[in-house]
N, C-alpha and C positions, 0 to 999 in steps of 0.2 A: 543364439548364445551357446545351444548345444554343439551346432557346428563349429564355432570358434574354439569351444573346448575340445572337441573331437580332434580338431586339426593341429592342436599342440601336444607335443610328446609329454609323457608324465614327469620327465626330469624339468621342463620348462614350468609346468603347473606347480610343482614342488618348490621351486625357486621364487615364483611369484608369491605363493602361500607363505613361505618364510619370509620374505620381504614385507608383505603385509601384516605378519604377526609381529615383526620387528617394530615396524612403523607404529601399530597400535600400542605396543607396549612402551616405546619411547613417548608418545603423546599422553598415555596414561600416567607416567612417571613424572612428566613436566608439568601436566595440568592437574593432577590430582594428588599425588603422592608428595611431591615437593612442597606445595603450599601447606598441606597438613604437617609435615616434618618441620617447617619453619615456624609455625604455629605452635607445636609442640616443643621446640627448643626455646622460644620465647617464654613460654609458659614455665618452662624449667628454671630458666633464669630469674622469673619473677619470683618463683617459689622459693628458690635459694636466697635471694635478697631478703624476702620477707622473713624467712626462718632465721636468717642472721640477725635482722633487725629485732625479731621477737626475742631471741636469746641473750641480747645486750641487756645490762643492768641499767644503762644510763636512759632508755626510754626515748632515744631520739635527741638527746641533748647534745650529742657529738655533732650530729647533721644540723641541728639549730645554731650550735657555735660556729660551725664552719660557714654557714650562710651569713651569720652575723658579722664574720670577719671579712667576708667578700663584699657586703654592703659597706662596711667601713672603708675598705680599699677603694671601691668605686667612688664613694663620698669623697674621699682625700683626693683621688684623681680629678675630680670635678671642681672642688673647692680649695685644694691644696690643705696646708696645716690649719688654716682658719675656719676649717668645718664647724667646729664646736664652740667658737667664740662668740659672745654677745656683739650685737651691733654696735655698741658704744666702743668696743675695743678694736674693731677691724681697722680703722684709720692708723691707729698707733701700731698695730702690728705689721701692716702692708709698708709703711714708712720704714719701720725697723728692718723689715726684710729686704727692701730696697737698698737700704744702707749696707747691710751684710753683704748682699750680692756684689755690690759695688766695690766695696774693699777687696773681697775675694778676687776681683779680676782688675784691680789696680785703676779703678775709674773714681772721678770725684761726683758725688751727687750735689749738685749745686742748689737744686730746690725740687720740693714736692708740695704741691697744693691740691688737697682732696676736694671733691665737689660731689654733691649728689647727683646721680643720673636718673634716667627713666625709670618708671616702675611699671611693669607688665602685670598679667595676671598671676605669675608664679615667681618671677625674678626680680631683684633690686639690682640695679646696675650702680656701681661705685666707680667714680672717675678720679683719676689722679694725674695732674699735669707735671710731668717730670722732666727735669733738666739735668742732664749727666754731661761730663767732659772726660775724655780719654782716648787710647788709640783705637784703631779699627778692630783689631782681634779680641781686645778687652771688650768692646761693645758688642761684638758677635757671641761671645762666650755669656756675657750679661744676658743677653736677649734668650739664649739657650736655657739658662738657668731659671728664667723669670717664671716659666709657665710650670716648671717642675716644683718650684717652691710655693708659688701663689694659686696653683689650680688653673682654671680656665681663664686666661687673661688676653684680651684683644688689643692691638695698637691700632687706635682709630685714626690717629693723624700723627705726623712726624716730620721734623725738618733736621736736615744735618748740614753743618758748615764746618769750614776749617777755622781752626782757633789757635793756629800756631804750630809748633814743629818744625820738622824739616820736609823736604820733598818726598823722601824715602818713608817716613813714618809721621804723617802729619797727626796733630792732636785734633779730634773731632768734638764738636759742641751739639749735642743732639737734644732737640726739644720733641717730647711725645705726649700725646694723651692716651693713657691706659685705662682701659674699661675692664673691670672685674665684676663678675656676677656672682650672685649667691642666691638662694631660695629665700623668698620673702617671708619673714616672720608672721605667723599668724596673728590677727588681732585678738586680744583677750579682753 
């Protein structure tokens, strides 16, 4: 080892020592200082958040209100506007909405027959045999509005047949089985 060091010039030894120092400093910064700095920044952010929360007069009511609004939004997304209706009023509500959507898109709602579906551990399935008549574009728009107004709705069966009109814009008669789902009410 001494022979190797003696064969090198002092300038080469200084360059190697400088490179080793830089390498050790970079490793120290990367593996020791950086993680500690990141933990410090995270702790500082938490402290600022808790200080802000402690200084508020509402005692977290604003955060609870925001969470409540988010829960209501997600429930509406899942169940539509019928989320808060009792089960006795669901059928009338759905039939009314189907008629409103049909009028909006120039379709004739010919028939709606509600039926009970399957009951799982958490969900009640509501079935509706629906028959509508109108042009293709109205039917397409009707289908797009369906889930927006009624929540999670599945078309389980459908049949489409031509019921008049001309070749360019035929009148379609559509029969479908809609399945709507809602949380099962607890037994009391």
